[in-house]
C-alpha positions as CSV (number, residue, x, y, z in Angstrom):
1,M,0.0,0.2,-0.2
2,S,2.4,2.2,1.1
3,T,4.6,1.1,-1.7
4,A,1.9,2.4,-4.5
5,I,1.4,5.2,-2.4
6,A,5.2,6.6,-3.4
7,Q,4.7,5.6,-6.8
8,H,1.6,8.1,-7.1
9,E,3.4,10.4,-5.6
10,D,6.4,10.1,-7.7
11,G,4.3,10.2,-10.8
12,Q,1.9,13.5,-9.5
13,H,6.2,15.4,-9.0
14,E,7.2,14.0,-12.1
15,D,3.8,15.6,-13.8
16,G,4.4,18.7,-12.2
17,H,8.1,19.1,-12.7
18,A,7.0,18.5,-16.4
19,G,4.6,20.8,-16.3
20,L,6.7,23.5,-15.0
21,T,8.9,23.2,-16.8
22,I,7.3,23.6,-20.3
23,E,5.8,26.6,-18.4
24,N,9.1,27.9,-18.2
25,K,10.2,27.4,-21.8
26,K,6.5,29.7,-22.3
27,L,7.4,32.6,-19.2
28,F,11.2,32.3,-21.0
29,M,9.8,33.1,-24.3
30,W,7.3,36.2,-23.5
31,V,9.6,37.7,-21.1
32,F,12.5,37.6,-24.4
33,L,10.0,39.0,-26.5
34,G,9.0,41.6,-24.1
35,S,12.5,42.7,-24.4
36,D,13.0,42.5,-28.3
37,C,9.8,44.5,-28.7
38,M,11.4,47.1,-26.8
39,F,14.8,46.7,-28.2
40,F,13.3,47.1,-31.7
41,G,10.5,49.8,-30.8
42,T,14.1,52.1,-29.7
43,L,15.6,51.5,-33.3
44,I,12.2,52.2,-35.4
45,S,11.6,55.3,-32.7
46,T,15.6,56.1,-33.4
47,H,14.9,56.2,-37.1
48,L,12.1,57.7,-37.0
49,I,13.5,60.9,-35.3
50,Y,16.3,61.1,-36.9
51,R,14.7,61.1,-40.4
52,K,12.4,63.7,-39.2
53,L,15.2,65.7,-37.8
54,Y,16.8,65.8,-41.0
55,P,14.4,65.4,-43.7
56,E,16.9,66.3,-46.9
57,S,19.4,63.6,-45.2
58,F,18.3,61.4,-48.4
59,E,15.4,60.9,-50.8
60,P,14.6,57.0,-50.4
61,T,11.6,56.8,-52.4
62,A,14.2,57.4,-55.6
63,L,15.5,54.4,-54.1
64,F,12.9,51.8,-52.1
65,D,11.3,49.7,-54.7
66,L,7.6,49.2,-52.6
67,E,6.8,46.1,-55.1
68,L,9.9,44.5,-54.0
69,T,8.9,44.9,-50.3
70,S,5.3,44.6,-50.7
71,F,6.5,41.3,-52.4
72,S,8.8,40.1,-49.1
73,T,6.1,41.2,-47.0
74,F,3.7,39.3,-48.1
75,I,5.9,36.0,-48.5
76,L,6.8,36.8,-44.8
77,L,3.0,36.6,-44.2
78,M,2.5,33.6,-45.7
79,S,4.9,31.7,-43.2
80,S,3.3,33.5,-40.7
81,F,0.2,31.4,-41.7
82,L,1.8,28.3,-41.9
83,M,3.7,28.7,-39.0
84,A,0.4,28.3,-37.5
85,L,-0.9,25.1,-39.0
86,A,2.3,23.3,-38.0
87,V,1.7,24.0,-34.3
88,S,-2.0,23.4,-34.6
89,A,-0.8,20.2,-36.5
90,M,1.7,19.3,-33.8
91,H,-0.7,19.4,-30.8
92,K,-3.2,17.3,-33.3
93,G,-0.2,14.7,-33.9
94,Q,0.1,15.2,-37.0
95,L,3.7,15.2,-38.0
96,K,3.7,15.2,-41.2
97,S,1.0,18.3,-41.9
98,F,3.5,19.5,-39.4
99,R,6.9,18.7,-41.5
100,R,5.5,19.9,-45.0
101,N,3.9,23.6,-42.7
102,V,7.4,23.9,-41.3
103,L,9.2,23.1,-44.8
104,G,6.9,26.1,-45.7
105,V,8.1,28.5,-43.5
106,I,11.5,27.3,-44.0
107,F,11.3,27.7,-47.7
108,F,9.0,31.1,-47.3
109,G,11.6,32.9,-44.9
110,L,14.6,32.2,-47.2
111,I,12.9,34.3,-49.8
112,F,12.0,36.6,-47.7
113,L,15.9,36.9,-47.0
114,S,16.7,36.4,-50.5
115,C,15.2,39.4,-51.1
116,Q,16.7,41.5,-48.5
117,V,20.1,40.8,-49.7
118,Y,19.3,41.5,-53.1
119,E,17.5,45.5,-51.9
120,F,20.6,45.3,-49.4
121,A,23.0,45.2,-52.6
122,H,20.8,47.5,-54.4
123,F,21.4,50.1,-51.9
124,V,25.2,49.8,-51.8
125,H,25.2,50.2,-55.3
126,E,23.4,53.4,-55.5
127,G,25.7,54.7,-52.9
128,L,23.8,54.1,-49.5
129,T,25.6,52.2,-47.0
130,L,25.9,52.8,-43.0
131,K,28.8,55.4,-43.2
132,T,26.7,57.4,-45.9
133,N,24.5,58.8,-43.0
134,T,22.0,58.8,-40.2
135,F,19.0,56.9,-42.7
136,G,21.6,54.3,-43.7
137,S,23.0,53.6,-40.4
138,T,19.9,53.3,-38.3
139,F,17.7,51.7,-41.5
140,Y,20.4,48.9,-41.8
141,L,21.1,48.6,-38.0
142,M,17.3,48.0,-37.8
143,T,16.4,45.7,-40.8
144,G,19.6,43.7,-40.7
145,T,18.4,43.4,-36.9
146,H,15.4,41.6,-38.4
147,G,17.2,39.8,-40.9
148,V,19.2,38.1,-38.0
149,H,16.2,37.7,-36.5
150,V,14.6,36.2,-39.4
151,A,17.9,33.7,-39.6
152,I,17.8,33.0,-36.9
153,G,14.1,31.5,-36.7
154,I,14.8,29.6,-39.9
155,F,17.5,27.8,-38.2
156,W,15.8,26.9,-35.4
157,L,13.1,25.1,-37.7
158,I,15.5,23.8,-39.6
159,C,16.3,21.6,-36.4
160,M,13.2,21.5,-35.6
161,Y,11.9,19.3,-39.0
162,F,15.0,17.1,-38.7
163,Y,14.6,16.1,-35.0
164,S,11.3,15.6,-35.7
165,H,12.5,12.6,-38.4
166,T,14.9,11.2,-35.5
167,G,11.2,9.5,-33.6
168,K,12.7,11.1,-30.1
169,M,10.0,13.4,-29.8
170,D,7.8,13.5,-26.8
171,A,4.1,14.5,-28.2
172,H,3.2,17.4,-25.2
173,E,6.1,18.5,-25.2
174,S,7.2,18.7,-28.9
175,A,4.3,20.8,-28.7
176,V,4.8,23.1,-26.5
177,D,8.3,23.3,-28.3
178,V,6.9,24.4,-31.9
179,E,4.2,26.4,-29.8
180,V,7.7,28.5,-28.4
181,A,8.9,28.7,-32.0
182,G,5.5,29.8,-33.4
183,L,5.5,32.8,-30.8
184,Y,9.0,33.8,-31.4
185,W,8.5,33.5,-35.5
186,H,5.0,35.6,-34.9
187,F,6.7,37.9,-33.2
188,V,9.5,38.1,-36.3
189,D,6.7,38.5,-38.5
190,I,4.9,41.9,-36.4
191,V,8.3,43.6,-36.0
192,W,8.5,43.9,-40.3
193,I,5.2,44.7,-40.0
194,V,5.1,47.7,-38.5
195,I,9.0,48.0,-40.0
196,F,7.7,48.0,-43.4
197,T,4.7,50.4,-42.8
198,A,7.2,53.0,-40.6
199,V,10.3,53.0,-43.0
200,Y,9.0,52.0,-46.3
201,L,5.2,53.1,-46.6
202,V,5.6,56.1,-44.4
203,E,8.4,57.7,-47.0
204,F,5.7,57.7,-49.9
205,I,2.9,59.9,-47.6
206,P,3.6,63.5,-48.5
207,S,1.9,65.3,-45.6
208,F,4.9,63.2,-43.4
């Protein structure tokens, strides 16, 4: 009798520890995203302030390719949709569907980065570098940092994809891991929407 009770208590202790670990993963990600939100907020605000104070320093409308940036934004939004499907598939235990959607997210993420690299190369060719002026410095720092975040997310998802083929994935814990990765990816997408609106679109508003 005492042995059975002890085993039951041990089982409860292990379940409680696992639940605490899972909640800690989500909590850590939310704390990280909160600090990252303030970081990007500072970068975007700094760029907009310098742009407002020194409007004559550069004329980005002559350089920005709004069609290309709109396309890359759409691609990133589609990747966010696929990420949501991947999270849902993992919660349902549909491993094949999870893999397909994650591959889609990775593919779209790589397209987005390719567009950004092409854009940067074009800007440098036209004379806009980190050292050109304050606009160039704040622009590259902000968009480049976001690009690094996208690259980290892609690497993370690639690792998850290959790990899903090892047969070591625990259904519940892996679902939480994918959900945490999803939070990160959605955050990266939201940040880009803000950058696209505040940095790109606003330049084509005459009254700004």
